[in-house]
C-alpha positions as CSV (number, residue, x, y, z in Angstrom):
1,X,62.5,-28.9,-24.0
2,X,59.4,-29.5,-22.7
3,X,56.4,-26.9,-23.7
4,X,54.1,-25.5,-21.4
5,X,51.0,-25.1,-23.7
6,X,47.7,-25.3,-21.9
7,X,47.9,-25.6,-18.0
8,X,47.8,-23.8,-15.1
9,X,50.9,-23.1,-12.4
10,X,50.6,-21.9,-8.6
11,X,53.4,-21.0,-6.6
12,X,55.0,-18.6,-4.6
13,X,57.8,-15.3,-4.9
14,X,59.3,-13.9,-1.7
15,X,58.6,-10.7,-1.4
16,X,61.3,-8.0,-1.8
17,X,59.5,-5.3,0.1
18,X,57.1,-2.6,-1.4
19,X,53.3,-3.3,-2.1
20,X,51.6,-5.7,-4.3
21,X,51.5,-3.7,-7.4
22,X,55.0,-4.3,-7.0
23,X,55.4,-7.1,-6.4
24,X,53.5,-8.1,-9.4
25,X,55.8,-6.1,-11.5
26,X,59.0,-7.7,-10.2
27,X,57.0,-11.4,-11.1
28,X,56.5,-10.2,-14.9
29,X,59.8,-9.4,-15.3
30,X,61.0,-12.3,-13.7
31,X,59.2,-14.3,-16.2
32,X,60.5,-11.9,-19.1
33,X,63.8,-13.3,-18.4
34,X,63.2,-16.8,-19.9
35,X,60.8,-15.3,-22.2
36,X,62.0,-12.4,-23.8
37,X,58.8,-12.0,-25.9
38,X,56.2,-11.3,-23.3
39,X,54.4,-8.5,-23.6
40,X,51.9,-7.0,-21.5
41,X,48.1,-6.7,-22.5
42,X,46.9,-3.3,-20.6
43,X,47.4,-2.2,-17.5
44,X,47.4,-4.3,-13.6
45,X,43.6,-4.5,-11.9
46,X,41.9,-5.8,-9.2
47,X,40.7,-8.7,-8.8
48,X,39.3,-11.3,-5.8
49,X,42.3,-14.2,-5.7
50,X,41.3,-17.3,-2.8
51,X,38.7,-14.8,-0.7
52,X,41.8,-11.7,-1.0
53,X,42.5,-8.5,-2.9
54,X,44.7,-9.3,-5.7
55,X,45.7,-8.0,-8.8
56,X,45.2,-9.3,-12.5
57,X,47.3,-9.0,-15.3
58,X,46.9,-9.8,-19.0
59,X,50.1,-10.9,-20.6
60,X,50.6,-12.1,-24.7
61,X,53.9,-14.4,-25.8
62,X,55.2,-16.1,-28.8
63,X,55.1,-19.3,-27.3
64,X,57.9,-22.4,-28.6
65,X,55.8,-23.8,-30.9
66,X,55.5,-20.4,-32.3
67,X,51.6,-20.1,-31.4
68,X,51.2,-17.0,-29.7
69,X,49.8,-17.5,-25.7
70,X,47.8,-15.8,-23.7
71,X,48.6,-15.9,-20.0
72,X,46.4,-14.8,-17.2
73,X,48.8,-13.7,-14.6
74,X,46.5,-13.6,-10.8
75,X,48.2,-12.0,-7.6
76,X,47.6,-12.0,-3.7
77,X,50.0,-11.1,-0.2
78,X,50.7,-13.6,2.5
79,X,50.4,-13.5,6.0
80,X,54.3,-13.1,5.3
81,X,54.3,-10.6,2.7
82,X,55.0,-12.7,0.0
83,X,53.2,-13.3,-3.0
84,X,51.3,-16.2,-3.9
85,X,50.9,-16.3,-7.7
86,X,48.4,-18.2,-10.2
87,X,49.6,-18.1,-13.9
88,X,47.2,-19.3,-16.3
89,X,48.6,-20.7,-20.4
90,X,46.5,-21.4,-22.9
91,X,47.1,-20.4,-27.5
92,X,45.6,-16.7,-27.8
93,X,42.9,-18.3,-29.8
94,X,41.6,-20.6,-27.3
95,X,41.9,-17.7,-24.8
96,X,37.9,-16.7,-23.9
97,X,37.4,-20.6,-23.1
98,X,40.2,-20.6,-20.8
99,X,40.0,-16.9,-19.0
100,X,37.0,-18.7,-17.3
101,X,38.6,-21.8,-16.5
102,X,41.4,-19.6,-15.1
103,X,39.3,-17.6,-13.2
104,X,37.3,-20.8,-11.8
105,X,40.6,-21.7,-10.3
106,X,41.8,-18.5,-8.9
107,X,38.2,-18.5,-7.1
108,X,38.1,-21.9,-6.5
109,X,41.3,-22.1,-4.9
110,X,42.4,-22.1,-1.1
111,X,44.6,-20.4,0.6
112,X,45.5,-21.8,4.3
113,X,48.3,-19.2,5.4
114,X,47.0,-17.9,8.6
């Protein structure tokens, strides 16, 4: 079993219909299935993801090594209706440092789906 303690994951989730908020919540529920300690910290916020209107969510989790994890999730809708996501993970005690890094990734990524 490999631990993911620091890093950024990018992915695409097929949309089951609905809006970006519903897709973001669906994505969080999917992550929660394999991470039962995953909790949302606050509500979704509007953000910019690769130059597109998107949503951001802050999540907290108990990591595999017992540390609390800070997770920054950003989502945007692609032209085919699927949901693009960026997931940034760091130990909670390093959240302030990594928040800036995750924001830069969110702003710098390029999506070429048009």
